[in-house]
Residue, then its C-alpha position, 0 to 999 in steps of 0.5 A: m500500500g502506497v503513501f495514499g493507500f488509505l484513500t483507496q478502499e478495496i472491497a469484494i462484493d458477492l452480489g447475489t440474488a438472495n444475499t449480498i456479501i461484502i468482504h473488506n480486509d479478508k473479513i466479511v463485513v456485510d452479509e445481508p439479504s439482497i432486498v430494499a424497501i422504498d417509499r413509493n411517493t418519494n422513491k427514497l430508500i427506507a430500509i435495506g437488507d435484513k430490515a427490508r426483508q422483515m417488511h417483505g410481504k407485510t407492506h402497505e400501499n406507500i412502501k414497496t419491497v424490491r429484490p433488485l436482482r432476478d436470476g443472478v442479474i440486475a432487474d431493477f437498475n435504480a434499486a440495485e444502485q441504492m442497495i450497493r450504495g447503502m451496503i457500502k455506507m454500512l461499511n463506512s459508517r465509522n469513517r465519516l470525515f471523507s469517502p475513500s475512492l473504491r476499488i471493487v471486485v464483483c462476481i457475476p454469473s458465467g452466462s452473463t451477456e454484455v448488457e448484464l455485465r454493463a449493468v453491474r459495472d454501471s451500478s457499481e460506478h454510480a455507487g461510487a466505485r473508481e475501479v470495477y473488476l468482474i469475476y465469474e462466479p464459478m471461478a470465485a467459488a473455486l478460489g473460495i473452496g481453495l482449489d488451485v485454478e491455475a494448475p494444469e489439471g481440471c476441477m469442476v465446480i457447481d455453485i447453486g445460488g439464489g437465482t442461477t446454478e453455475i456449473a463450470v470446468i476450470a483449468l489453467g486459470g480459465i473456464v474450459c466449459n460451463k453452463s449457467i441455468r436459471i434454476a436455483g434456490d428461488d425456484f426451490t422456494e416457488d416449488i414449495q409454495e406451489y406444492m403447498r397450494h396444490q397439495h394442502n390447499v394452504k397459501i404461504g408467502e415467500r418467507t415461509a417457503e424459505e423457512i420450510k426449505i431451510a428446516v426440512g429441505s431435502a434432495l432425497p426421500d430417505i436420509e440418515e438424520p431426518p429433520t423433524d416435521y415443520i408446522v406450517k400455519g396459513p389460511h385454507q384456500m377454500t374457507a380462508l380459515p387458519i390451518e396448521i399442517p406438518v410438512s415432512y422432508q419426504e414431501i419437500a424431496h418430492c416437490l423439489d425433484k423436478s428442479i433438481t433433475k434439471i440441475e442433474a441434466a445440466v451437470l451431465s451436459v457439461l461433463e459431455e463437453t469436457p475434454p477427456e484428460l480433464y474428465a479423468d482429473i474430475y473423476t479422480k478429484g470429484i465435483y465441488l458444491a458451493g452456494g446456499g443450494a449446497l446445504l440442501r440435505g442429501l444433494d451431494k449424495r444424489l448427484s454422486e449417485k447420478h454421475n458416479i463421481p464423488v461430490h464434496v460440499a465446500e466447507d462454508p458453501l454460503h460464503a465460498v463465492a464471496r471469499g473467492t472474490g476477496i482472494a481475487l481482489k488481493n491478486v487483481d494484478k496477478f489473475q488474468f481471468l478478471i474482467r477489467 
């Protein structure tokens, strides 16, 4: 760091559909849901992150809650800019004498178009960044897991986030083949909402479906340590009277089956494209799972049985991408795969 190093602040942002994580000085300093609450009349920011999430689904006509990212990309440019700016302010709340210039590394889905890249770059610059670097999510996940991405051997990473599932084979510091599908955590949540509506005639919101997924979510109908049933409270669709229904992990495994099958098919299509030498490396080393979706009970076992390749869940799957983005930030000049 030079004489004026303190004037530049370096931060790594994992701009996720479900959560946004900011890393500064190798520490996670912000870990908040990617949601903002905005006043409809003045268009001003009311709340951000966890406070806004508590309002989600409970607002009156003057307040709207917005999730700026959909399917891993920016859907609401203005809300995204306000969210990034607000989260950076959380970081600088102690230091109010001056705002340091920002050097940011942001991770993006590997299937992003030029327009989507431009949206992330512009949002970051409008939020006060002087230098913006972009890194593909599977590459960041591989770095965060601790894999040597520049080695002359292949490794396969599956990052199941909120909006997208990123599958990539990495070797020699580059992505050899990849697939980005828009089936991930949000789709699991929607599947649960739909299942509860059709199967039990009970209407539940996004937050309740998310809680069911965390409490009893499973990829297999038979697991070693089954969780206890989750009690769902809500209005009956026909009578509008309140009802309580216990939901088991087997039911959730059944309702998520279709979405997980699509992820399995995407993994298979990437394996088909993989050069034979790299395929042999993957077969030996196994596949690595990262992202919030990796926490789904039995998912590693199901994928392993389907593809006959060992599947390892990252040590801290929720923060693997963010940590990898932080590693990329420290080595901006060294890594060639960063998009400048």
